[in-house]
A tleap script that builds the chain and sets N, CA, C and O, in Angstrom:
source leaprc.protein.ff14SB
mol = sequence {
  NMET THR GLU PRO ILE VAL PHE GLN LEU PRO
  TYR SER SER GLY PRO PRO LEU ARG SER ASN
  LYS ARG LEU HIE HIE MET ALA GLU HIE ARG
  LEU LYS ALA ASP ILE ARG ARG THR GLY LYS
  VAL GLN ALA LEU SER HIE MET GLY ILE ARG
  HIE PRO CYS ALA TYR PRO LEU SER GLY LEU
  VAL GLU ILE VAL LEU ILE TRP THR VAL PRO
  THR LYS HIE ARG ARG ASP ALA ASP SER GLY
  GLN PRO THR LEU LYS SER TRP VAL ASP GLY
  ALA VAL ASP ALA GLY LEU LEU HIE ASP ASP
  SER TRP VAL HIE VAL GLN ARG MET TYR CYS
  GLU ILE GLU HIE ARG PRO GLY GLN PRO MET
  ALA LEU ARG VAL GLU ILE ARG GLU VAL SER
  CARG
}
set mol.1.N position { -8.605 -63.940 -4.676 }
set mol.1.CA position { -9.188 -65.379 -5.252 }
set mol.1.C position { -7.874 -66.106 -5.512 }
set mol.1.O position { -7.054 -65.593 -6.274 }
set mol.2.N position { -7.637 -67.247 -4.933 }
set mol.2.CA position { -6.711 -68.218 -4.747 }
set mol.2.C position { -7.144 -69.315 -5.473 }
set mol.2.O position { -6.496 -69.861 -6.366 }
set mol.3.N position { -8.349 -69.662 -5.046 }
set mol.3.CA position { -8.932 -70.985 -5.781 }
set mol.3.C position { -9.819 -70.541 -7.053 }
set mol.3.O position { -10.690 -69.674 -6.980 }
set mol.4.N position { -9.531 -71.153 -8.074 }
set mol.4.CA position { -10.104 -71.093 -9.201 }
set mol.4.C position { -11.854 -70.871 -9.046 }
set mol.4.O position { -12.494 -71.625 -8.315 }
set mol.5.N position { -12.367 -70.013 -9.640 }
set mol.5.CA position { -13.915 -70.121 -10.112 }
set mol.5.C position { -14.270 -71.153 -10.900 }
set mol.5.O position { -13.620 -71.178 -11.945 }
set mol.6.N position { -15.135 -72.089 -10.772 }
set mol.6.CA position { -15.545 -73.185 -11.506 }
set mol.6.C position { -16.822 -73.036 -11.776 }
set mol.6.O position { -17.593 -72.680 -10.884 }
set mol.7.N position { -17.240 -73.275 -13.009 }
set mol.7.CA position { -18.655 -73.509 -13.524 }
set mol.7.C position { -18.727 -74.619 -14.391 }
set mol.7.O position { -17.843 -74.900 -15.201 }
set mol.8.N position { -19.793 -75.265 -14.225 }
set mol.8.CA position { -19.929 -76.609 -15.070 }
set mol.8.C position { -20.924 -76.128 -16.077 }
set mol.8.O position { -21.916 -75.501 -15.708 }
set mol.9.N position { -20.725 -76.364 -17.173 }
set mol.9.CA position { -21.661 -75.813 -18.414 }
set mol.9.C position { -22.879 -77.165 -18.641 }
set mol.9.O position { -22.725 -78.313 -18.225 }
set mol.10.N position { -23.920 -76.709 -19.308 }
set mol.10.CA position { -24.695 -77.736 -19.442 }
set mol.10.C position { -25.079 -78.371 -20.637 }
set mol.10.O position { -26.212 -78.698 -20.992 }
set mol.11.N position { -23.814 -78.533 -21.318 }
set mol.11.CA position { -23.654 -79.037 -22.784 }
set mol.11.C position { -22.869 -80.613 -22.623 }
set mol.11.O position { -21.651 -80.761 -22.528 }
set mol.12.N position { -23.920 -81.748 -22.621 }
set mol.12.CA position { -23.263 -83.050 -22.506 }
set mol.12.C position { -22.484 -83.522 -23.815 }
set mol.12.O position { -21.686 -84.457 -23.771 }
set mol.13.N position { -22.813 -82.702 -25.170 }
set mol.13.CA position { -22.111 -83.385 -26.225 }
set mol.13.C position { -20.768 -82.601 -26.717 }
set mol.13.O position { -20.300 -82.730 -27.848 }
set mol.14.N position { -20.276 -81.853 -25.803 }
set mol.14.CA position { -19.050 -81.236 -26.079 }
set mol.14.C position { -19.560 -79.789 -26.458 }
set mol.14.O position { -20.774 -79.591 -26.512 }
set mol.15.N position { -18.557 -78.657 -26.754 }
set mol.15.CA position { -18.924 -77.251 -26.963 }
set mol.15.C position { -19.743 -77.147 -28.206 }
set mol.15.O position { -19.386 -77.523 -29.323 }
set mol.16.N position { -21.037 -76.520 -27.845 }
set mol.16.CA position { -22.153 -76.301 -29.063 }
set mol.16.C position { -21.449 -75.435 -30.297 }
set mol.16.O position { -21.537 -75.861 -31.449 }
set mol.17.N position { -20.811 -74.312 -30.026 }
set mol.17.CA position { -20.200 -73.699 -31.073 }
set mol.17.C position { -18.705 -73.940 -31.143 }
set mol.17.O position { -17.949 -73.512 -30.271 }
set mol.18.N position { -18.217 -74.755 -32.383 }
set mol.18.CA position { -16.618 -75.017 -32.388 }
set mol.18.C position { -16.093 -74.486 -33.572 }
set mol.18.O position { -16.881 -74.156 -34.459 }
set mol.19.N position { -14.632 -74.322 -33.758 }
set mol.19.CA position { -14.223 -73.521 -34.842 }
set mol.19.C position { -14.521 -74.046 -36.345 }
set mol.19.O position { -14.528 -73.358 -37.366 }
set mol.20.N position { -14.800 -75.624 -36.210 }
set mol.20.CA position { -14.651 -76.235 -37.455 }
set mol.20.C position { -16.135 -76.429 -37.824 }
set mol.20.O position { -16.436 -77.003 -38.870 }
set mol.21.N position { -17.065 -75.955 -36.971 }
set mol.21.CA position { -18.358 -76.919 -37.206 }
set mol.21.C position { -19.229 -75.407 -37.961 }
set mol.21.O position { -19.567 -74.458 -37.255 }
set mol.22.N position { -19.467 -75.451 -39.425 }
set mol.22.CA position { -20.277 -74.447 -40.053 }
set mol.22.C position { -21.628 -74.451 -39.778 }
set mol.22.O position { -22.234 -75.517 -39.882 }
set mol.23.N position { -22.230 -73.409 -39.433 }
set mol.23.CA position { -23.690 -73.346 -39.226 }
set mol.23.C position { -24.233 -72.452 -39.882 }
set mol.23.O position { -23.409 -71.600 -40.213 }
set mol.24.N position { -25.409 -72.215 -40.283 }
set mol.24.CA position { -26.310 -71.089 -40.894 }
set mol.24.C position { -25.852 -69.855 -39.742 }
set mol.24.O position { -25.427 -69.923 -38.588 }
set mol.25.N position { -26.135 -68.813 -40.583 }
set mol.25.CA position { -25.681 -67.820 -39.636 }
set mol.25.C position { -26.748 -67.321 -38.380 }
set mol.25.O position { -26.437 -66.699 -37.364 }
set mol.26.N position { -27.923 -67.738 -38.738 }
set mol.26.CA position { -28.917 -67.510 -37.628 }
set mol.26.C position { -29.028 -68.643 -36.660 }
set mol.26.O position { -29.395 -68.503 -35.494 }
set mol.27.N position { -28.685 -69.780 -37.219 }
set mol.27.CA position { -28.470 -70.898 -36.111 }
set mol.27.C position { -27.384 -70.684 -35.282 }
set mol.27.O position { -27.501 -70.977 -34.092 }
set mol.28.N position { -26.019 -70.080 -35.835 }
set mol.28.CA position { -25.067 -69.844 -35.275 }
set mol.28.C position { -25.364 -68.473 -34.103 }
set mol.28.O position { -24.913 -68.557 -32.961 }
set mol.29.N position { -26.074 -67.387 -34.506 }
set mol.29.CA position { -26.703 -66.344 -33.709 }
set mol.29.C position { -27.214 -67.008 -32.596 }
set mol.29.O position { -26.689 -66.745 -31.514 }
set mol.30.N position { -28.482 -68.127 -32.645 }
set mol.30.CA position { -29.274 -68.393 -31.673 }
set mol.30.C position { -28.343 -69.310 -30.591 }
set mol.30.O position { -28.711 -69.467 -29.427 }
set mol.31.N position { -27.290 -69.801 -31.040 }
set mol.31.CA position { -26.564 -70.813 -30.265 }
set mol.31.C position { -25.598 -69.539 -29.322 }
set mol.31.O position { -25.640 -69.488 -28.093 }
set mol.32.N position { -24.889 -68.722 -30.054 }
set mol.32.CA position { -24.293 -67.544 -29.363 }
set mol.32.C position { -25.000 -67.042 -28.253 }
set mol.32.O position { -24.366 -66.856 -27.215 }
set mol.33.N position { -26.460 -66.737 -28.300 }
set mol.33.CA position { -27.186 -65.871 -27.527 }
set mol.33.C position { -27.437 -66.975 -26.112 }
set mol.33.O position { -27.428 -66.747 -24.902 }
set mol.34.N position { -27.652 -68.210 -26.892 }
set mol.34.CA position { -27.828 -69.068 -25.642 }
set mol.34.C position { -26.900 -69.441 -24.740 }
set mol.34.O position { -27.204 -69.732 -23.583 }
set mol.35.N position { -25.550 -69.466 -25.250 }
set mol.35.CA position { -24.583 -69.641 -24.292 }
set mol.35.C position { -23.931 -68.439 -23.855 }
set mol.35.O position { -22.847 -68.585 -23.290 }
set mol.36.N position { -24.364 -67.327 -24.002 }
set mol.36.CA position { -24.354 -66.096 -23.547 }
set mol.36.C position { -25.320 -66.008 -22.246 }
set mol.36.O position { -25.041 -65.544 -21.141 }
set mol.37.N position { -26.359 -66.500 -22.628 }
set mol.37.CA position { -27.300 -66.196 -21.552 }
set mol.37.C position { -26.941 -67.280 -20.320 }
set mol.37.O position { -27.144 -66.896 -19.168 }
set mol.38.N position { -26.366 -68.743 -20.566 }
set mol.38.CA position { -25.811 -69.310 -19.799 }
set mol.38.C position { -24.731 -68.669 -19.138 }
set mol.38.O position { -24.681 -68.744 -17.911 }
set mol.39.N position { -24.034 -68.175 -19.641 }
set mol.39.CA position { -22.755 -67.298 -18.748 }
set mol.39.C position { -23.437 -66.224 -17.922 }
set mol.39.O position { -22.870 -65.894 -16.880 }
set mol.40.N position { -24.133 -65.866 -18.121 }
set mol.40.CA position { -24.690 -64.639 -17.393 }
set mol.40.C position { -25.403 -65.266 -16.420 }
set mol.40.O position { -25.286 -64.761 -15.303 }
set mol.41.N position { -26.252 -66.414 -16.537 }
set mol.41.CA position { -27.376 -66.816 -15.223 }
set mol.41.C position { -26.080 -67.459 -14.286 }
set mol.41.O position { -25.924 -67.118 -13.113 }
set mol.42.N position { -25.110 -68.510 -15.030 }
set mol.42.CA position { -24.477 -68.807 -13.871 }
set mol.42.C position { -23.420 -68.047 -13.024 }
set mol.42.O position { -22.990 -68.414 -11.930 }
set mol.43.N position { -23.018 -66.753 -13.816 }
set mol.43.CA position { -22.203 -65.686 -13.158 }
set mol.43.C position { -23.266 -65.186 -12.046 }
set mol.43.O position { -23.092 -65.066 -10.834 }
set mol.44.N position { -24.135 -64.992 -12.630 }
set mol.44.CA position { -25.193 -64.122 -11.304 }
set mol.44.C position { -25.399 -65.106 -10.288 }
set mol.44.O position { -25.467 -64.708 -9.125 }
set mol.45.N position { -25.490 -66.114 -10.492 }
set mol.45.CA position { -26.020 -67.366 -9.461 }
set mol.45.C position { -24.664 -67.298 -8.613 }
set mol.45.O position { -24.729 -67.159 -7.391 }
set mol.46.N position { -23.232 -67.413 -9.382 }
set mol.46.CA position { -22.217 -67.515 -8.245 }
set mol.46.C position { -22.122 -66.237 -7.542 }
set mol.46.O position { -21.949 -66.284 -6.324 }
set mol.47.N position { -22.205 -65.139 -8.103 }
set mol.47.CA position { -22.129 -63.506 -7.318 }
set mol.47.C position { -23.263 -63.706 -6.108 }
set mol.47.O position { -23.051 -63.417 -4.931 }
set mol.48.N position { -24.290 -64.160 -6.538 }
set mol.48.CA position { -25.481 -64.180 -5.467 }
set mol.48.C position { -25.046 -64.941 -4.182 }
set mol.48.O position { -25.249 -64.502 -3.050 }
set mol.49.N position { -24.468 -66.050 -4.444 }
set mol.49.CA position { -23.821 -67.051 -3.752 }
set mol.49.C position { -22.791 -66.344 -2.728 }
set mol.49.O position { -22.882 -66.299 -1.502 }
set mol.50.N position { -22.073 -65.957 -3.325 }
set mol.50.CA position { -20.677 -65.350 -2.632 }
set mol.50.C position { -20.606 -63.688 -2.262 }
set mol.50.O position { -21.713 -63.185 -2.453 }
set mol.51.N position { -19.933 -63.030 -1.943 }
set mol.51.CA position { -20.066 -61.800 -1.519 }
set mol.51.C position { -19.997 -60.982 -2.725 }
set mol.51.O position { -19.022 -60.758 -3.442 }
set mol.52.N position { -21.791 -60.375 -2.875 }
set mol.52.CA position { -21.691 -59.594 -3.890 }
set mol.52.C position { -20.880 -58.439 -4.244 }
set mol.52.O position { -20.664 -58.103 -5.409 }
set mol.53.N position { -20.377 -57.760 -3.080 }
set mol.53.CA position { -19.420 -56.399 -3.226 }
set mol.53.C position { -17.961 -56.722 -3.895 }
set mol.53.O position { -17.228 -55.817 -4.294 }
set mol.54.N position { -17.533 -58.459 -3.997 }
set mol.54.CA position { -16.383 -58.480 -4.613 }
set mol.54.C position { -16.274 -58.667 -5.974 }
set mol.54.O position { -15.373 -59.236 -6.589 }
set mol.55.N position { -17.646 -57.939 -6.543 }
set mol.55.CA position { -17.339 -58.323 -8.028 }
set mol.55.C position { -17.663 -56.646 -8.711 }
set mol.55.O position { -18.256 -55.783 -8.065 }
set mol.56.N position { -17.152 -56.451 -10.076 }
set mol.56.CA position { -16.196 -57.769 -10.830 }
set mol.56.C position { -15.267 -57.845 -10.227 }
set mol.56.O position { -15.036 -57.083 -9.289 }
set mol.57.N position { -14.424 -58.854 -10.626 }
set mol.57.CA position { -13.067 -59.190 -10.208 }
set mol.57.C position { -12.012 -58.043 -10.477 }
set mol.57.O position { -11.910 -57.296 -11.449 }
set mol.58.N position { -11.377 -58.117 -9.500 }
set mol.58.CA position { -10.407 -57.087 -9.457 }
set mol.58.C position { -8.881 -57.072 -10.366 }
set mol.58.O position { -8.317 -56.253 -11.092 }
set mol.59.N position { -8.546 -58.667 -9.799 }
set mol.59.CA position { -7.089 -58.796 -10.512 }
set mol.59.C position { -7.304 -59.445 -11.953 }
set mol.59.O position { -8.396 -59.687 -12.466 }
set mol.60.N position { -6.170 -59.656 -12.447 }
set mol.60.CA position { -5.811 -60.298 -13.819 }
set mol.60.C position { -6.423 -61.624 -13.694 }
set mol.60.O position { -6.714 -62.081 -12.589 }
set mol.61.N position { -6.616 -62.221 -14.726 }
set mol.61.CA position { -7.260 -63.496 -14.784 }
set mol.61.C position { -6.730 -64.181 -16.044 }
set mol.61.O position { -6.056 -63.617 -16.906 }
set mol.62.N position { -7.164 -65.641 -16.053 }
set mol.62.CA position { -7.273 -66.633 -17.021 }
set mol.62.C position { -8.228 -67.153 -17.005 }
set mol.62.O position { -8.822 -67.333 -15.942 }
set mol.63.N position { -8.713 -67.580 -18.199 }
set mol.63.CA position { -10.156 -68.201 -18.364 }
set mol.63.C position { -9.888 -69.328 -19.125 }
set mol.63.O position { -9.370 -69.114 -20.221 }
set mol.64.N position { -10.166 -70.739 -18.739 }
set mol.64.CA position { -10.122 -71.798 -19.632 }
set mol.64.C position { -11.359 -72.923 -19.705 }
set mol.64.O position { -12.042 -73.378 -18.787 }
set mol.65.N position { -11.385 -73.166 -20.963 }
set mol.65.CA position { -12.561 -73.992 -21.011 }
set mol.65.C position { -11.895 -75.403 -21.097 }
set mol.65.O position { -10.959 -75.671 -21.850 }
set mol.66.N position { -12.517 -76.301 -20.200 }
set mol.66.CA position { -11.866 -77.699 -20.189 }
set mol.66.C position { -13.057 -78.721 -20.720 }
set mol.66.O position { -14.175 -79.045 -20.321 }
set mol.67.N position { -12.288 -79.018 -21.727 }
set mol.67.CA position { -13.430 -80.217 -22.226 }
set mol.67.C position { -13.276 -81.701 -21.880 }
set mol.67.O position { -12.215 -82.126 -22.338 }
set mol.68.N position { -13.950 -82.590 -21.255 }
set mol.68.CA position { -13.518 -83.562 -20.773 }
set mol.68.C position { -14.200 -84.579 -21.639 }
set mol.68.O position { -15.412 -84.471 -21.823 }
set mol.69.N position { -13.335 -85.823 -22.333 }
set mol.69.CA position { -13.653 -86.395 -23.058 }
set mol.69.C position { -13.364 -87.622 -22.474 }
set mol.69.O position { -12.541 -87.794 -21.575 }
set mol.70.N position { -14.348 -88.834 -23.222 }
set mol.70.CA position { -14.322 -90.170 -22.648 }
set mol.70.C position { -13.301 -91.240 -23.745 }
set mol.70.O position { -12.839 -92.373 -23.608 }
set mol.71.N position { -13.262 -90.412 -24.633 }
set mol.71.CA position { -12.234 -91.381 -25.729 }
set mol.71.C position { -11.307 -90.599 -26.114 }
set mol.71.O position { -11.389 -89.421 -25.767 }
set mol.72.N position { -10.252 -91.007 -26.878 }
set mol.72.CA position { -9.230 -90.490 -27.699 }
set mol.72.C position { -9.078 -89.786 -29.161 }
set mol.72.O position { -8.142 -89.296 -29.793 }
set mol.73.N position { -10.652 -90.007 -29.408 }
set mol.73.CA position { -10.665 -89.310 -30.844 }
set mol.73.C position { -10.096 -88.242 -30.893 }
set mol.73.O position { -9.994 -87.503 -29.914 }
set mol.74.N position { -9.514 -87.918 -32.329 }
set mol.74.CA position { -8.822 -86.576 -32.561 }
set mol.74.C position { -9.507 -85.388 -32.504 }
set mol.74.O position { -10.500 -85.225 -33.214 }
set mol.75.N position { -9.069 -84.441 -31.673 }
set mol.75.CA position { -10.119 -83.418 -31.614 }
set mol.75.C position { -9.370 -82.088 -31.679 }
set mol.75.O position { -8.335 -82.138 -31.016 }
set mol.76.N position { -9.584 -80.900 -32.287 }
set mol.76.CA position { -8.455 -79.778 -32.292 }
set mol.76.C position { -8.771 -79.232 -30.917 }
set mol.76.O position { -9.914 -79.094 -30.481 }
set mol.77.N position { -7.595 -78.917 -30.241 }
set mol.77.CA position { -7.713 -78.423 -28.939 }
set mol.77.C position { -8.347 -76.998 -28.553 }
set mol.77.O position { -8.844 -76.656 -27.479 }
set mol.78.N position { -8.202 -76.339 -29.622 }
set mol.78.CA position { -9.086 -74.919 -29.444 }
set mol.78.C position { -10.160 -74.710 -29.899 }
set mol.78.O position { -10.612 -73.565 -29.890 }
set mol.79.N position { -10.834 -75.723 -30.402 }
set mol.79.CA position { -12.195 -76.045 -31.557 }
set mol.79.C position { -13.405 -75.215 -30.322 }
set mol.79.O position { -14.347 -74.537 -30.732 }
set mol.80.N position { -13.143 -75.435 -28.880 }
set mol.80.CA position { -14.192 -74.402 -28.114 }
set mol.80.C position { -13.743 -73.264 -28.279 }
set mol.80.O position { -14.486 -72.674 -27.495 }
set mol.81.N position { -13.184 -72.593 -28.638 }
set mol.81.CA position { -12.820 -71.204 -28.363 }
set mol.81.C position { -13.881 -70.217 -28.438 }
set mol.81.O position { -14.130 -69.256 -27.710 }
set mol.82.N position { -14.587 -70.772 -29.727 }
set mol.82.CA position { -15.981 -69.692 -29.756 }
set mol.82.C position { -17.347 -70.227 -28.955 }
set mol.82.O position { -18.457 -69.726 -29.135 }
set mol.83.N position { -17.114 -71.167 -28.175 }
set mol.83.CA position { -18.061 -71.303 -26.935 }
set mol.83.C position { -17.635 -70.727 -25.829 }
set mol.83.O position { -18.524 -70.354 -25.063 }
set mol.84.N position { -16.342 -70.509 -25.456 }
set mol.84.CA position { -15.720 -69.644 -24.419 }
set mol.84.C position { -15.866 -68.456 -24.737 }
set mol.84.O position { -16.208 -67.828 -23.735 }
set mol.85.N position { -15.772 -67.714 -25.756 }
set mol.85.CA position { -15.820 -66.715 -25.824 }
set mol.85.C position { -17.133 -66.003 -25.860 }
set mol.85.O position { -17.182 -64.809 -25.565 }
set mol.86.N position { -18.276 -66.720 -26.230 }
set mol.86.CA position { -19.714 -66.533 -26.001 }
set mol.86.C position { -20.011 -66.760 -24.659 }
set mol.86.O position { -20.702 -65.833 -24.239 }
set mol.87.N position { -19.776 -67.622 -23.788 }
set mol.87.CA position { -19.773 -67.610 -22.391 }
set mol.87.C position { -19.425 -66.546 -21.606 }
set mol.87.O position { -20.148 -66.026 -20.757 }
set mol.88.N position { -18.049 -66.153 -21.966 }
set mol.88.CA position { -16.951 -65.121 -21.187 }
set mol.88.C position { -18.110 -63.629 -21.471 }
set mol.88.O position { -18.255 -62.833 -20.543 }
set mol.89.N position { -18.704 -63.450 -22.544 }
set mol.89.CA position { -19.597 -62.332 -22.949 }
set mol.89.C position { -20.700 -62.109 -21.887 }
set mol.89.O position { -21.058 -61.081 -21.314 }
set mol.90.N position { -21.198 -63.599 -21.787 }
set mol.90.CA position { -22.271 -63.400 -20.558 }
set mol.90.C position { -21.807 -63.174 -19.491 }
set mol.90.O position { -22.565 -62.471 -18.823 }
set mol.91.N position { -20.667 -63.506 -18.866 }
set mol.91.CA position { -20.136 -63.442 -17.557 }
set mol.91.C position { -19.819 -61.561 -17.300 }
set mol.91.O position { -20.026 -60.880 -16.296 }
set mol.92.N position { -19.249 -61.160 -18.673 }
set mol.92.CA position { -19.159 -59.740 -18.665 }
set mol.92.C position { -20.504 -59.124 -18.241 }
set mol.92.O position { -20.605 -58.317 -17.316 }
set mol.93.N position { -21.598 -59.599 -19.041 }
set mol.93.CA position { -22.909 -58.710 -18.857 }
set mol.93.C position { -23.390 -59.114 -17.507 }
set mol.93.O position { -24.161 -58.267 -17.055 }
set mol.94.N position { -23.232 -59.930 -16.866 }
set mol.94.CA position { -23.592 -60.237 -15.452 }
set mol.94.C position { -22.435 -59.307 -14.354 }
set mol.94.O position { -22.755 -59.317 -13.166 }
set mol.95.N position { -21.431 -58.705 -14.648 }
set mol.95.CA position { -20.957 -57.845 -13.925 }
set mol.95.C position { -19.813 -58.759 -13.192 }
set mol.95.O position { -19.275 -58.259 -12.204 }
set mol.96.N position { -19.461 -59.885 -13.553 }
set mol.96.CA position { -18.616 -61.152 -12.875 }
set mol.96.C position { -17.272 -60.276 -13.022 }
set mol.96.O position { -16.525 -60.040 -12.072 }
set mol.97.N position { -17.031 -59.758 -14.541 }
set mol.97.CA position { -15.445 -59.429 -14.685 }
set mol.97.C position { -16.070 -57.963 -15.365 }
set mol.97.O position { -17.171 -57.742 -15.870 }
set mol.98.N position { -14.830 -57.027 -15.143 }
set mol.98.CA position { -14.939 -55.568 -16.058 }
set mol.98.C position { -15.724 -55.759 -17.383 }
set mol.98.O position { -16.858 -55.461 -17.758 }
set mol.99.N position { -14.437 -56.501 -18.050 }
set mol.99.CA position { -14.779 -56.839 -19.425 }
set mol.99.C position { -13.892 -57.956 -19.861 }
set mol.99.O position { -13.403 -58.565 -18.910 }
set mol.100.N position { -13.501 -58.455 -21.226 }
set mol.100.CA position { -12.695 -59.519 -21.243 }
set mol.100.C position { -11.602 -58.895 -22.312 }
set mol.100.O position { -11.248 -59.427 -23.364 }
set mol.101.N position { -11.283 -57.989 -21.927 }
set mol.101.CA position { -10.061 -57.134 -22.867 }
set mol.101.C position { -8.714 -57.863 -22.217 }
set mol.101.O position { -8.873 -58.471 -21.159 }
set mol.102.N position { -7.340 -57.817 -22.843 }
set mol.102.CA position { -6.297 -58.007 -22.214 }
set mol.102.C position { -6.257 -57.537 -20.790 }
set mol.102.O position { -5.968 -58.336 -19.899 }
set mol.103.N position { -6.587 -56.035 -20.479 }
set mol.103.CA position { -6.371 -55.353 -19.301 }
set mol.103.C position { -6.943 -56.205 -17.971 }
set mol.103.O position { -6.596 -55.992 -16.810 }
set mol.104.N position { -7.696 -57.000 -18.321 }
set mol.104.CA position { -8.430 -57.827 -17.006 }
set mol.104.C position { -8.327 -59.240 -17.312 }
set mol.104.O position { -8.310 -60.013 -16.354 }
set mol.105.N position { -8.245 -59.769 -18.654 }
set mol.105.CA position { -8.164 -61.171 -18.917 }
set mol.105.C position { -6.976 -61.405 -19.481 }
set mol.105.O position { -6.829 -60.983 -20.628 }
set mol.106.N position { -6.003 -62.024 -18.920 }
set mol.106.CA position { -4.699 -62.145 -19.881 }
set mol.106.C position { -4.676 -63.191 -20.858 }
set mol.106.O position { -3.942 -63.116 -21.843 }
set mol.107.N position { -5.455 -64.187 -20.640 }
set mol.107.CA position { -5.752 -65.125 -21.772 }
set mol.107.C position { -6.727 -65.970 -21.672 }
set mol.107.O position { -6.924 -66.414 -20.540 }
set mol.108.N position { -7.574 -66.424 -22.731 }
set mol.108.CA position { -8.402 -67.467 -22.757 }
set mol.108.C position { -7.896 -68.629 -23.629 }
set mol.108.O position { -7.353 -68.520 -24.729 }
set mol.109.N position { -8.135 -69.638 -23.027 }
set mol.109.CA position { -7.777 -70.851 -23.975 }
set mol.109.C position { -8.708 -72.093 -23.260 }
set mol.109.O position { -9.312 -72.194 -22.192 }
set mol.110.N position { -8.501 -72.932 -24.375 }
set mol.110.CA position { -9.222 -74.409 -24.247 }
set mol.110.C position { -8.450 -75.509 -23.879 }
set mol.110.O position { -7.280 -75.335 -24.219 }
set mol.111.N position { -8.627 -76.492 -23.361 }
set mol.111.CA position { -7.968 -77.684 -23.074 }
set mol.111.C position { -8.956 -78.975 -23.011 }
set mol.111.O position { -10.130 -79.030 -22.645 }
set mol.112.N position { -8.106 -79.977 -23.480 }
set mol.112.CA position { -8.959 -81.380 -23.913 }
set mol.112.C position { -8.703 -82.008 -22.511 }
set mol.112.O position { -7.674 -81.518 -22.046 }
set mol.113.N position { -9.248 -82.878 -21.707 }
set mol.113.CA position { -8.892 -83.704 -20.756 }
set mol.113.C position { -9.442 -84.942 -20.854 }
set mol.113.O position { -10.652 -85.093 -20.683 }
set mol.114.N position { -8.493 -86.128 -21.183 }
set mol.114.CA position { -8.993 -87.606 -21.602 }
set mol.114.C position { -9.326 -87.992 -20.002 }
set mol.114.O position { -8.509 -87.731 -19.119 }
set mol.115.N position { -10.526 -88.597 -19.742 }
set mol.115.CA position { -11.034 -89.119 -18.591 }
set mol.115.C position { -11.772 -90.427 -19.086 }
set mol.115.O position { -13.000 -90.363 -19.147 }
set mol.116.N position { -11.010 -91.868 -19.524 }
set mol.116.CA position { -12.062 -92.956 -19.909 }
set mol.116.C position { -12.769 -93.110 -18.891 }
set mol.116.O position { -12.436 -92.640 -17.803 }
set mol.117.N position { -13.884 -93.809 -19.083 }
set mol.117.CA position { -15.465 -93.746 -18.412 }
set mol.117.C position { -15.952 -92.985 -17.842 }
set mol.117.O position { -16.846 -93.276 -17.047 }
set mol.118.N position { -15.493 -91.588 -18.063 }
set mol.118.CA position { -16.457 -90.412 -17.532 }
set mol.118.C position { -17.049 -89.984 -18.587 }
set mol.118.O position { -16.503 -90.060 -19.688 }
set mol.119.N position { -18.295 -89.454 -18.409 }
set mol.119.CA position { -19.163 -88.799 -19.220 }
set mol.119.C position { -18.381 -87.628 -19.963 }
set mol.119.O position { -17.303 -87.273 -19.486 }
set mol.120.N position { -18.928 -86.941 -21.239 }
set mol.120.CA position { -18.266 -85.951 -21.507 }
set mol.120.C position { -18.747 -84.575 -20.800 }
set mol.120.O position { -19.868 -84.497 -20.298 }
set mol.121.N position { -18.027 -83.726 -20.793 }
set mol.121.CA position { -18.469 -82.640 -19.808 }
set mol.121.C position { -17.661 -81.335 -20.145 }
set mol.121.O position { -16.566 -81.344 -20.707 }
set mol.122.N position { -18.359 -80.174 -19.718 }
set mol.122.CA position { -17.636 -78.856 -20.126 }
set mol.122.C position { -17.679 -77.867 -18.825 }
set mol.122.O position { -18.760 -77.599 -18.298 }
set mol.123.N position { -16.643 -77.423 -18.416 }
set mol.123.CA position { -16.214 -76.436 -17.559 }
set mol.123.C position { -15.758 -75.429 -17.749 }
set mol.123.O position { -14.992 -75.383 -18.711 }
set mol.124.N position { -15.946 -74.347 -17.081 }
set mol.124.CA position { -14.989 -72.989 -17.257 }
set mol.124.C position { -14.246 -72.652 -15.916 }
set mol.124.O position { -14.880 -72.449 -14.880 }
set mol.125.N position { -12.946 -72.604 -15.972 }
set mol.125.CA position { -12.278 -72.037 -14.553 }
set mol.125.C position { -11.844 -70.763 -14.980 }
set mol.125.O position { -11.331 -70.534 -16.076 }
set mol.126.N position { -12.051 -69.984 -14.132 }
set mol.126.CA position { -11.420 -68.301 -13.656 }
set mol.126.C position { -10.420 -68.640 -13.133 }
set mol.126.O position { -10.605 -69.505 -12.277 }
set mol.127.N position { -9.089 -68.237 -13.315 }
set mol.127.CA position { -7.774 -68.238 -12.515 }
set mol.127.C position { -7.367 -67.214 -12.222 }
set mol.127.O position { -7.443 -66.423 -13.162 }
set mol.128.N position { -6.788 -66.649 -10.994 }
set mol.128.CA position { -6.137 -65.577 -10.737 }
set mol.128.C position { -4.807 -65.569 -11.160 }
set mol.128.O position { -4.162 -66.600 -10.968 }
set mol.129.N position { -4.269 -64.626 -11.691 }
set mol.129.CA position { -2.659 -64.487 -12.358 }
set mol.129.C position { -2.357 -63.556 -11.650 }
set mol.129.O position { -3.023 -62.547 -11.421 }
set mol.130.N position { -0.880 -63.966 -11.087 }
set mol.130.CA position { -0.040 -63.061 -10.693 }
set mol.130.C position { 0.626 -62.149 -11.861 }
set mol.130.O position { 0.840 -62.358 -13.055 }
set mol.131.N position { 0.851 -61.096 -11.035 }
set mol.131.CA position { 1.301 -59.790 -12.274 }
set mol.131.C position { 3.021 -60.059 -11.941 }
set mol.131.O position { 3.876 -59.403 -12.537 }
savepdb mol mol.pdb
quit
């Protein structure tokens, strides 16, 4: 895998779970379950399109949540981390990754990409890391 694997997330108003956003524990639980299901469905779809025998990914990877924003409003760079964690758990459930421990995932992080005139969007990229 030299090209990153890219997944467009279906959330148009930013990460549904954010580190500074406080929710009732049941609302948070439902959101985590929904994001995890989304990760699993997207990973299974990707694996069905590609060579199914090539999964789970065998190399070391890094996983990035990229939040595209149209304005320069101040946002914490890592506020989408809870969304990324739940999505990755779904990708592990699907078998795209062995697990999300440091043995297989070197790091998971968030980036904010300013694109004036573009709609807000979220995507996850899984990138191969050379050892």
